[in-house]
C-alpha positions as CSV (number, residue, x, y, z in Angstrom):
1,M,-17.9,-2.3,21.7
2,N,-17.3,-4.8,24.5
3,G,-17.4,-2.0,27.2
4,F,-14.9,0.2,25.3
5,R,-15.7,3.9,24.5
6,E,-17.6,4.6,21.4
7,N,-15.5,6.3,18.7
8,I,-15.9,10.0,18.1
9,R,-16.1,10.8,14.4
10,D,-15.2,13.7,12.1
11,P,-18.2,16.1,12.5
12,L,-18.2,16.7,8.7
13,A,-18.5,12.9,8.1
14,L,-21.4,12.7,10.5
15,R,-23.1,15.6,8.7
16,M,-22.7,14.0,5.3
17,L,-24.1,10.7,6.5
18,A,-27.0,12.4,8.3
19,Q,-28.0,14.2,5.1
20,G,-28.2,10.9,3.3
21,D,-28.0,12.7,-0.1
22,E,-24.9,10.8,-1.4
23,F,-23.9,8.3,1.3
24,E,-25.7,6.2,3.8
25,L,-24.6,3.3,6.1
26,E,-26.1,-0.1,6.3
27,T,-25.1,-3.2,8.3
28,V,-24.3,-6.5,6.4
29,L,-22.8,-9.8,7.5
30,V,-19.1,-10.2,6.5
31,G,-17.7,-13.6,7.5
32,G,-20.7,-14.1,9.7
33,R,-20.1,-10.9,11.6
34,P,-22.2,-7.7,11.3
35,R,-20.2,-4.9,9.7
36,Q,-21.1,-1.4,8.6
37,V,-20.7,-0.6,4.9
38,L,-21.6,2.3,2.6
39,K,-25.1,1.5,1.2
40,G,-25.5,0.8,-2.5
41,L,-21.8,0.6,-3.3
42,P,-20.2,-2.5,-4.8
43,R,-19.8,-5.7,-2.6
44,N,-17.6,-7.6,-5.0
45,L,-15.3,-6.9,-7.9
46,A,-17.8,-7.9,-10.6
47,Q,-20.1,-5.1,-9.4
48,L,-17.2,-2.6,-9.3
49,Y,-16.1,-3.5,-12.8
50,R,-19.6,-3.4,-14.2
51,A,-20.0,0.1,-12.8
52,G,-16.8,1.1,-14.6
53,M,-17.8,-0.4,-17.9
54,A,-20.5,2.2,-18.2
55,Y,-17.8,4.8,-19.0
56,G,-16.8,3.0,-22.2
57,D,-15.7,6.1,-24.2
58,R,-13.6,7.7,-21.5
59,T,-9.9,7.2,-21.4
60,M,-9.1,4.4,-19.0
61,V,-5.2,4.6,-19.1
62,I,-2.4,6.9,-20.1
63,D,0.9,5.1,-19.8
64,G,3.5,7.0,-21.8
65,D,2.6,6.6,-25.4
66,T,0.0,3.9,-24.5
67,R,-3.5,5.1,-24.2
68,F,-6.8,3.4,-24.5
69,T,-10.5,3.8,-23.6
70,T,-12.4,2.0,-20.9
71,A,-14.1,-0.1,-23.5
72,E,-10.8,-1.2,-25.1
73,G,-9.3,-1.9,-21.7
74,F,-12.1,-4.2,-20.7
75,A,-12.0,-5.8,-24.1
76,R,-8.3,-6.6,-23.7
77,A,-8.9,-8.0,-20.2
78,A,-11.7,-10.1,-21.6
79,A,-9.4,-11.6,-24.2
80,L,-6.7,-12.4,-21.6
81,A,-9.3,-13.8,-19.2
82,R,-10.6,-16.2,-21.9
83,Q,-7.1,-17.5,-22.6
84,L,-6.2,-17.8,-18.9
85,S,-9.3,-20.0,-18.5
86,Q,-9.1,-22.0,-21.7
87,D,-5.3,-22.5,-22.0
88,Y,-4.2,-22.6,-18.4
89,G,-7.4,-23.6,-16.5
90,I,-7.4,-20.6,-14.2
91,G,-10.6,-20.3,-12.3
92,Q,-12.1,-19.5,-8.9
93,G,-9.6,-19.5,-6.0
94,D,-6.5,-20.1,-8.2
95,V,-3.5,-17.8,-7.5
96,V,-1.8,-15.9,-10.4
97,A,1.4,-14.0,-9.6
98,V,1.5,-10.6,-11.2
99,A,5.1,-9.2,-11.2
100,T,5.3,-6.0,-13.2
101,I,6.3,-2.4,-12.9
102,N,3.6,0.2,-13.0
103,R,2.2,-0.1,-16.5
104,A,-1.0,-0.6,-18.5
105,E,-0.5,-4.3,-18.7
106,W,-0.7,-4.6,-14.9
107,I,-4.2,-3.2,-15.0
108,I,-5.3,-5.6,-17.8
109,A,-3.7,-8.6,-16.0
110,T,-5.3,-7.8,-12.7
111,L,-8.7,-7.2,-14.3
112,A,-8.5,-10.5,-16.2
113,V,-7.3,-12.6,-13.2
114,T,-9.9,-11.3,-10.7
115,S,-12.7,-11.4,-13.2
116,L,-12.4,-15.2,-13.2
117,G,-12.7,-15.3,-9.4
118,A,-9.0,-16.0,-9.2
119,I,-6.6,-14.2,-6.9
120,A,-3.9,-11.8,-8.1
121,A,-0.7,-12.1,-6.0
122,L,1.0,-8.8,-6.5
123,I,4.7,-9.4,-6.3
124,N,7.1,-6.7,-5.0
125,I,9.3,-6.4,-8.1
126,R,11.8,-4.2,-6.3
127,G,13.0,-7.4,-4.6
128,V,15.9,-9.6,-5.7
129,A,15.1,-13.0,-7.3
130,E,15.3,-14.7,-3.9
131,E,12.5,-12.4,-2.5
132,M,10.3,-12.7,-5.6
133,L,10.6,-16.5,-5.7
134,R,9.9,-16.8,-2.0
135,A,6.6,-14.9,-2.5
136,M,5.6,-17.0,-5.5
137,D,6.4,-20.2,-3.7
138,L,4.5,-19.0,-0.6
139,V,1.2,-18.6,-2.5
140,E,1.8,-21.7,-4.7
141,C,1.0,-19.7,-7.8
142,K,-0.4,-21.5,-10.8
143,L,0.9,-19.0,-13.3
144,T,3.0,-15.8,-13.5
145,I,2.4,-12.7,-15.6
146,I,5.8,-11.0,-15.5
147,D,7.9,-8.3,-17.1
148,A,10.7,-9.7,-19.3
149,D,13.5,-8.2,-17.3
150,K,12.2,-9.6,-14.0
151,D,11.6,-12.9,-15.7
152,A,15.3,-13.0,-16.6
153,V,16.3,-12.2,-13.1
154,I,14.2,-15.1,-11.8
155,A,15.3,-17.4,-14.6
156,A,18.9,-17.0,-13.6
157,Q,18.1,-18.6,-10.3
158,R,15.3,-20.9,-11.3
159,P,15.4,-21.5,-15.1
160,D,12.6,-24.1,-15.2
161,P,10.0,-22.9,-12.7
162,E,7.0,-25.1,-11.9
163,W,4.5,-22.6,-13.3
164,P,3.9,-21.3,-16.9
165,R,5.1,-17.7,-17.6
166,I,3.2,-15.0,-19.5
167,V,6.0,-12.5,-20.4
168,I,5.5,-8.8,-21.1
169,D,7.9,-7.3,-23.6
170,P,10.3,-9.3,-25.8
171,P,11.5,-12.2,-23.6
172,V,15.1,-12.3,-22.4
173,A,15.0,-15.8,-20.9
174,P,13.9,-18.5,-23.4
175,L,10.2,-19.4,-23.5
176,R,9.4,-23.1,-23.1
177,A,7.3,-24.4,-26.0
178,G,3.8,-25.3,-25.0
179,R,4.1,-23.6,-21.6
180,D,5.2,-20.0,-21.8
181,V,3.9,-17.2,-24.1
182,R,4.1,-13.5,-24.7
183,F,1.5,-11.3,-23.1
184,D,0.6,-9.5,-26.3
185,D,-0.4,-12.8,-27.9
186,L,-3.2,-13.2,-25.4
187,A,-4.4,-9.7,-24.7
188,E,-5.6,-8.4,-28.1
189,P,-9.3,-7.7,-28.2
190,Q,-11.3,-10.5,-29.9
191,S,-14.6,-10.1,-31.7
192,G,-17.5,-11.6,-29.7
193,V,-15.5,-11.9,-26.5
194,E,-17.1,-9.8,-23.8
195,F,-15.8,-8.9,-20.4
196,D,-18.1,-10.9,-18.1
197,P,-16.8,-11.0,-14.5
198,V,-17.8,-13.8,-12.2
199,D,-20.0,-12.7,-9.2
200,M,-18.1,-13.9,-6.2
201,P,-19.0,-13.8,-2.5
202,Q,-17.7,-10.7,-0.8
203,E,-15.4,-12.8,1.4
204,A,-13.8,-14.4,-1.7
205,G,-10.1,-13.7,-2.2
206,G,-9.3,-10.8,-4.5
207,V,-5.6,-9.9,-4.1
208,I,-2.6,-10.9,-2.0
209,L,-0.3,-8.1,-0.9
210,F,3.1,-8.9,0.7
211,T,4.2,-7.3,3.9
212,S,7.7,-7.4,5.3
213,G,7.9,-10.1,8.0
214,T,8.4,-9.5,11.7
215,T,10.0,-12.9,11.8
216,G,12.3,-12.2,8.9
217,F,10.2,-13.4,5.9
218,P,7.4,-11.6,4.1
219,K,3.8,-12.6,4.7
220,G,1.0,-12.6,2.1
221,A,-2.1,-10.6,3.3
222,L,-5.2,-11.9,1.5
223,L,-7.7,-9.1,0.9
224,S,-11.2,-10.2,-0.1
225,Q,-13.1,-8.8,-3.0
226,G,-15.4,-7.1,-0.4
227,A,-12.4,-5.5,1.3
228,I,-11.1,-4.0,-1.9
229,C,-14.6,-2.6,-2.7
230,Q,-14.9,-1.2,0.8
231,S,-11.6,0.6,0.4
232,A,-12.7,2.0,-3.0
233,A,-16.0,3.1,-1.5
234,L,-14.3,4.8,1.5
235,A,-11.9,6.6,-1.0
236,C,-15.0,8.0,-2.7
237,F,-16.5,9.1,0.6
238,M,-13.3,10.7,1.9
239,G,-12.6,12.4,-1.4
240,R,-16.1,14.0,-1.3
241,L,-15.5,15.0,2.3
242,Q,-12.3,16.7,1.4
243,D,-14.0,18.5,-1.5
244,I,-16.6,19.9,0.9
245,R,-14.0,20.8,3.5
246,Y,-11.9,22.6,0.9
247,E,-14.9,24.6,-0.3
248,E,-16.0,25.5,3.2
249,E,-12.6,26.6,4.4
250,S,-11.4,28.3,1.2
251,G,-14.6,29.9,0.1
252,R,-13.9,28.6,-3.4
253,T,-16.2,26.3,-5.3
254,L,-14.3,23.5,-7.0
255,P,-15.1,23.2,-10.7
256,P,-16.4,19.7,-11.7
257,D,-13.1,18.6,-13.2
258,E,-11.2,19.4,-10.0
259,R,-13.4,17.3,-7.7
260,C,-12.1,14.0,-6.3
261,M,-14.3,11.8,-8.5
262,A,-13.3,13.5,-11.7
263,T,-9.6,14.2,-11.4
264,P,-7.2,11.6,-12.9
265,A,-5.7,8.9,-10.6
266,V,-2.0,9.6,-10.9
267,I,-0.3,6.4,-9.7
268,L,3.0,7.5,-8.1
269,G,3.3,4.6,-5.7
270,P,4.0,1.0,-6.8
271,M,1.0,-0.9,-8.0
272,F,1.9,-3.9,-5.8
273,H,1.2,-1.6,-2.8
274,L,-2.1,-0.3,-1.4
275,G,-1.0,3.2,-2.6
276,G,-1.1,1.9,-6.2
277,I,-3.8,-0.7,-6.4
278,M,-6.5,1.2,-4.4
279,P,-6.4,4.4,-6.4
280,T,-6.5,2.2,-9.5
281,M,-9.6,0.4,-8.3
282,R,-11.4,3.6,-7.3
283,A,-10.6,5.0,-10.8
284,L,-12.0,1.9,-12.5
285,Y,-15.1,2.2,-10.4
286,V,-15.9,5.8,-11.1
287,G,-14.5,6.0,-14.7
288,T,-11.6,8.5,-14.1
289,T,-8.4,8.2,-16.1
290,I,-5.5,6.3,-14.6
291,V,-2.2,8.1,-15.4
292,I,1.0,6.0,-15.0
293,P,3.9,8.4,-15.2
294,G,6.7,5.9,-14.8
295,K,9.5,6.1,-12.4
296,W,9.2,8.9,-9.8
297,N,11.1,12.1,-10.0
298,A,10.2,15.7,-9.2
299,E,10.0,16.7,-12.9
300,V,7.3,14.0,-13.4
301,A,5.1,15.6,-10.8
302,I,5.7,19.1,-12.2
303,D,4.9,17.8,-15.7
304,M,1.6,16.4,-14.4
305,I,0.7,19.7,-12.9
306,E,1.5,21.6,-16.1
307,N,0.3,19.1,-18.8
308,I,-2.7,17.3,-17.4
309,G,-3.8,19.8,-14.8
310,M,-3.1,17.6,-11.8
311,T,-4.5,19.4,-8.7
312,R,-4.3,16.5,-6.2
313,L,-1.2,14.8,-5.1
314,S,-0.9,11.7,-3.0
315,F,2.6,11.7,-1.6
316,V,5.2,10.5,0.8
317,P,7.5,13.1,2.4
318,A,10.4,12.3,0.2
319,M,8.3,13.4,-2.9
320,V,7.7,16.8,-1.4
321,F,11.3,17.4,-0.7
322,D,12.2,16.5,-4.3
323,V,9.5,18.8,-5.7
324,F,10.5,21.7,-3.6
325,K,14.1,21.4,-4.8
326,S,13.2,21.9,-8.4
327,P,13.7,25.3,-9.9
328,R,10.4,24.8,-11.8
329,A,8.5,24.6,-8.5
330,T,7.4,28.2,-8.5
331,L,4.7,29.6,-6.1
332,E,2.4,30.1,-9.1
333,L,2.8,26.5,-10.2
334,L,2.5,24.9,-6.8
335,G,-0.5,27.2,-6.1
336,R,-2.5,25.0,-8.5
337,I,-2.5,22.1,-6.1
338,N,-5.6,22.1,-4.0
339,N,-5.2,18.7,-2.2
340,M,-2.2,17.1,-0.6
341,A,-2.9,13.6,0.7
342,N,-0.4,11.8,2.9
343,G,-0.8,8.3,4.2
344,A,2.5,6.5,4.0
345,A,4.3,7.8,7.1
346,P,3.8,10.5,9.8
347,L,4.6,14.0,8.6
348,D,7.4,16.0,10.1
349,L,6.0,19.3,11.4
350,D,8.6,21.2,9.3
351,I,7.2,19.6,6.1
352,V,3.7,20.7,7.1
353,S,4.9,24.2,7.4
354,Q,6.7,24.1,4.1
355,I,3.6,22.7,2.3
356,K,1.5,25.5,3.7
357,A,4.0,28.1,2.7
358,R,4.7,26.8,-0.8
359,M,1.3,25.3,-1.6
360,P,-0.9,27.9,0.0
361,N,-4.1,26.7,-1.7
362,A,-3.7,23.1,-0.7
363,L,-5.9,21.3,1.8
364,I,-3.6,18.9,3.6
365,S,-4.8,15.5,4.8
366,N,-3.2,12.8,6.8
367,S,-4.5,9.3,6.9
368,Y,-3.6,6.1,8.7
369,G,-4.1,2.5,7.7
370,Q,-2.2,-0.6,6.8
371,T,-2.2,-3.4,4.2
372,E,-4.0,-5.8,6.6
373,G,-6.9,-3.4,6.9
374,A,-7.2,-2.4,3.2
375,A,-5.8,1.1,3.9
376,W,-8.5,3.1,5.7
377,T,-8.5,3.4,9.5
378,C,-8.2,7.1,10.5
379,S,-8.1,10.4,8.6
380,I,-8.0,14.1,9.2
381,S,-7.8,17.1,6.9
382,G,-7.9,20.9,6.6
383,N,-7.7,23.4,9.4
384,V,-8.3,20.8,12.1
385,Y,-5.3,18.9,10.8
386,L,-3.2,22.0,11.0
387,E,-4.3,22.3,14.7
388,H,-3.3,18.6,15.3
389,P,-0.4,18.1,12.8
390,A,1.0,15.1,14.6
391,S,-2.2,13.2,14.5
392,C,-3.8,10.8,12.1
393,G,-7.4,11.8,12.9
394,W,-10.7,10.2,13.6
395,P,-11.8,6.7,12.6
396,V,-13.3,6.8,9.2
397,P,-16.9,5.6,8.6
398,C,-17.5,1.8,8.8
399,V,-14.3,1.4,10.9
400,D,-14.1,1.0,14.7
401,V,-10.9,1.6,16.7
402,Q,-9.8,0.6,20.2
403,L,-6.7,1.3,22.2
404,R,-5.7,-1.6,24.4
405,R,-3.2,-2.1,27.1
406,D,-1.1,-5.3,27.1
407,D,-3.6,-6.9,29.4
408,G,-6.4,-6.2,26.9
409,T,-8.1,-3.5,28.9
410,E,-8.9,-0.1,27.4
411,A,-6.2,2.6,27.6
412,D,-7.3,5.9,29.1
413,I,-7.5,9.2,27.3
414,G,-4.0,10.3,26.6
415,E,-2.5,6.9,27.6
416,P,-0.6,5.0,24.9
417,G,-2.1,1.7,23.9
418,E,-2.0,-0.7,20.9
419,L,-4.4,0.3,18.2
420,W,-6.9,-2.4,17.2
421,M,-9.4,-1.9,14.4
422,R,-12.3,-3.7,12.8
423,G,-14.3,-3.3,9.7
424,A,-15.2,-4.8,6.3
425,G,-11.7,-4.0,5.0
426,V,-9.9,-6.3,7.4
427,M,-7.9,-9.0,5.6
428,E,-9.1,-12.6,5.5
429,G,-5.7,-13.6,6.9
430,Y,-2.1,-14.3,6.0
431,W,-1.8,-16.8,3.2
432,N,-0.8,-20.2,4.4
433,N,0.1,-18.8,7.9
434,P,-2.6,-19.6,10.4
435,E,-0.4,-18.9,13.4
436,A,0.4,-15.3,12.3
437,T,-3.3,-14.8,11.4
438,A,-4.5,-16.0,14.8
439,E,-2.1,-13.6,16.5
440,T,-3.2,-10.6,14.4
441,I,-7.0,-11.1,14.1
442,V,-8.9,-11.8,17.4
443,D,-12.7,-12.0,17.4
444,G,-12.7,-9.9,14.2
445,W,-10.4,-7.2,15.5
446,L,-7.1,-6.5,13.8
447,A,-4.0,-5.8,16.0
448,T,-2.1,-3.2,14.1
449,G,1.1,-3.3,16.1
450,D,1.1,0.5,16.3
451,I,0.9,2.4,19.6
452,A,-1.4,5.4,19.7
453,T,-3.1,7.8,22.0
454,V,-6.5,9.4,21.7
455,D,-7.5,12.8,23.0
456,E,-10.8,14.0,24.5
457,N,-12.0,15.0,21.0
458,G,-11.5,11.4,19.7
459,I,-8.5,12.3,17.6
460,Y,-5.8,9.6,17.4
461,T,-2.0,10.0,17.2
462,I,0.5,7.3,16.4
463,V,3.3,7.6,18.9
464,D,5.3,4.3,18.5
465,R,5.5,0.9,16.9
466,K,5.1,-2.3,18.8
467,K,6.7,-4.0,15.8
468,S,10.3,-3.3,15.1
469,M,9.9,-1.5,11.8
470,V,11.5,1.3,9.8
471,I,9.5,3.5,7.4
472,S,11.8,4.8,4.7
473,G,10.4,6.8,1.8
474,G,7.0,5.3,2.5
475,E,8.3,1.7,2.4
476,N,7.8,-0.5,5.5
477,I,11.0,-2.4,6.4
478,Y,10.9,-4.9,9.2
479,C,14.1,-5.0,11.2
480,A,14.0,-8.8,11.6
481,E,14.3,-9.3,7.8
482,V,17.4,-7.1,7.6
483,E,18.9,-8.7,10.7
484,R,18.4,-12.2,9.3
485,V,20.2,-11.3,6.1
486,V,23.1,-9.3,7.7
487,A,23.6,-12.1,10.3
488,S,24.0,-14.6,7.5
489,H,27.3,-13.0,6.5
490,P,30.1,-15.3,7.7
491,A,31.9,-12.5,9.6
492,V,28.7,-11.4,11.6
493,R,27.8,-13.2,14.8
494,E,24.6,-11.2,15.3
495,A,22.9,-8.1,14.0
496,F,20.6,-5.4,15.2
497,A,18.7,-3.2,12.7
498,Y,17.0,0.1,13.5
499,G,15.9,3.4,12.0
500,V,17.8,6.6,12.0
501,P,16.0,9.9,11.2
502,D,16.5,11.3,7.7
503,A,15.2,14.6,6.5
504,R,14.1,13.4,3.1
505,L,13.1,9.7,3.6
506,G,11.8,10.0,7.2
507,E,14.1,7.2,8.3
508,I,17.0,5.1,6.9
509,V,18.1,1.7,7.9
510,A,21.1,1.3,10.2
511,V,22.6,-1.9,11.5
512,E,24.9,-2.9,14.4
513,C,27.0,-5.9,13.6
514,V,28.7,-8.0,16.2
515,V,32.0,-9.3,14.8
516,D,35.0,-11.1,16.3
517,P,38.0,-8.9,17.3
518,G,40.4,-8.7,14.5
519,S,37.8,-9.2,11.8
520,D,38.6,-7.2,8.7
521,V,35.0,-7.1,7.3
522,D,33.9,-3.5,6.4
523,A,30.7,-1.7,5.8
524,E,30.8,-2.1,2.0
525,A,31.1,-5.9,2.3
526,I,28.0,-6.0,4.5
527,K,26.0,-3.7,2.1
528,A,27.1,-5.9,-0.9
529,H,26.0,-9.0,1.0
530,A,22.6,-7.4,1.8
531,K,22.1,-6.3,-1.8
532,E,22.3,-10.0,-2.9
533,H,19.3,-10.9,-0.7
534,L,17.2,-7.8,-0.2
535,A,15.4,-5.1,-2.2
536,I,17.6,-2.1,-2.6
537,Y,15.5,0.1,-0.3
538,K,16.0,-2.4,2.6
539,V,19.8,-2.4,2.4
540,P,21.3,-0.7,5.4
541,R,22.7,2.8,4.7
542,L,24.7,2.9,7.9
543,V,26.8,-0.1,9.2
544,N,28.5,-0.1,12.6
545,F,30.6,-2.8,14.2
546,R,31.1,-3.9,17.8
547,H,32.8,-6.8,19.6
548,D,30.6,-7.0,22.6
549,A,27.4,-9.2,22.4
550,L,24.1,-7.4,22.2
551,P,22.3,-6.8,25.5
552,R,19.6,-9.3,26.3
553,T,16.5,-9.6,28.5
554,A,16.0,-12.3,31.1
555,S,14.3,-14.4,28.6
556,G,17.3,-14.3,26.3
557,K,15.9,-12.0,23.7
558,V,17.8,-8.9,22.4
559,D,16.9,-6.0,24.6
560,R,15.9,-3.6,21.9
561,G,14.7,-0.9,24.2
562,T,18.1,-0.7,26.1
563,L,20.1,-0.9,22.9
564,L,18.1,1.8,21.2
565,R,18.5,4.1,24.2
566,D,22.2,3.5,24.2
567,L,22.5,4.2,20.5
568,K,20.5,7.4,20.8
569,G,22.7,8.4,23.6
570,D,25.8,7.7,21.5
571,A,24.3,9.8,18.7
572,R,24.1,12.8,21.0
């Protein structure tokens, strides 16, 4: 790897690959570069969907009172795909914005769009109209599939958008004759219309996911069809690895219905995030049921344990806090959980201790990845994780990792360096942003912006962020975006956003506002202004005021390091 150390891997992963019973590696060309992939697994979404179609009689989706089989789900997607093609001319390479809550219609819409070789731009519907419209404009969408309430929010700001709208639920904003239509009118199964996905090259675009922008505006990360399939394949591999590790460490053989490839995919994260779309794609591939419980609360999780026998929980720390507070969360009930998977933010060591105490039968795993790399970079689980609870583990199969100093040379063992990764899951680039793409992907390697160390056993630990970012409740919030909005308030001359530790959410957003002496602006006014332009989870929880200008470096940039040290000193 260009003179860098070879990665050390999880010994169990190496054992599984050496046996070759279930998984083998092969090298293929991805974008003209050799990349390792798991042999025999899908290379594009058509192959993934065809594998899932074999499970026609199984339940595909449970969404409240909505429930349908795999065969019916693909029939609905086939009907919608036909109308998208015939009525709207959607085809290969076109972008369709999908802006919905977690719901069955999201699955049908995404299946239909991607089956045509088109690209599904998954809009963050937690944003305000300004944010959603900015994303739709960025990708130049040809059509939107959108919930009625979000459609109304957008219509209030742009009543006559350039694109047609397919609206889910009874419309609130008026539909334009000949352009807009209700979703249900297009997605009813039709006799003789079969789901027939187009075989696309593995490099062809699959979905666009939006990341908060380091420069203040979100970027659209384009994941190829091959990257999505690679992520689904690695989820299968890592799930099997955790099954084996659980059995070897606990001495208990998992019954077939509790193994990774058989348990329902309970979608607790938003489907416009990796934590929502990737479990959905894995479930479509292996034919497991996708359970959409609706808006998160602790009682939902407990209901899942009691009513559908959920034994695996993918979580962010805030979810664990909520569950543990419930009077229903008895030791007997929580003892049914055998797998706790974290991947959204580093775990506080106290949370790890609480999980082991209250979920004594659970194997805990911690994984690291990011949108631009289609999720999987490093992972660790079981007893070895408990021995290294601050770490994110070894590089997963098919992924290579390097730690680089600022001058591009390799960091020593124990020395912090920026984590770079490569693999078949790396994004094609940021949509319509070649400059940011060129800064992030160099010679096939993705610069993550995270600072890590590696020990003599090859285990990686994230220690800092090169990018100024807050992780709150599993959501990435770039400080530049918050600063841009807060600084646009007439009373604020400049703003500095940063993270403050929080027991439940991990971090919350705080902001320092520079205002003129005598200004009567207060914290509530700043928060109200932010709410008009930012998703609610990005709105600062803490607002402080100062009259002195922010400290700056010799180049004139805000000296974030000095300011953060001063703020931490004040907090003490």
